[in-house]
Phi, psi and omega in degrees: 000318180295319180295319179297321179294317179296317179296316180297315178294325177295316178297317177303311182295315181297317180300306184292323179295315180298316181296314182290321178295323178298313179296318181295321179293319179295327181272000181057043177252081187298324180297317177296318181301311181294317180301314183290330176285327185280326185245125177255101184240045177060029174082001183295309178296327180294316179295319177300313181299314182296321178293315178298316182295320180299317179295321179294318178295319180296318178295318179296320179296322178295320178296317180296320179296319178298320179293321178295316180294324178295321181283338181286333184254000000 
């Protein structure tokens, strides 16, 4: 049972770390990338980063849409 729990937590951590590090690398956010690689905290910072990043991308997309609409008229 203990081995299964360790394996499950390891898979959980690897998944969230890989996903968040990929997003951080694409966004050229080196501090987040290094932080997530250095600290293994069961995916909590990674999930926070992905949620924060999603909101930031959505806000940026809304600004871009506004600029497109302004230039169209």
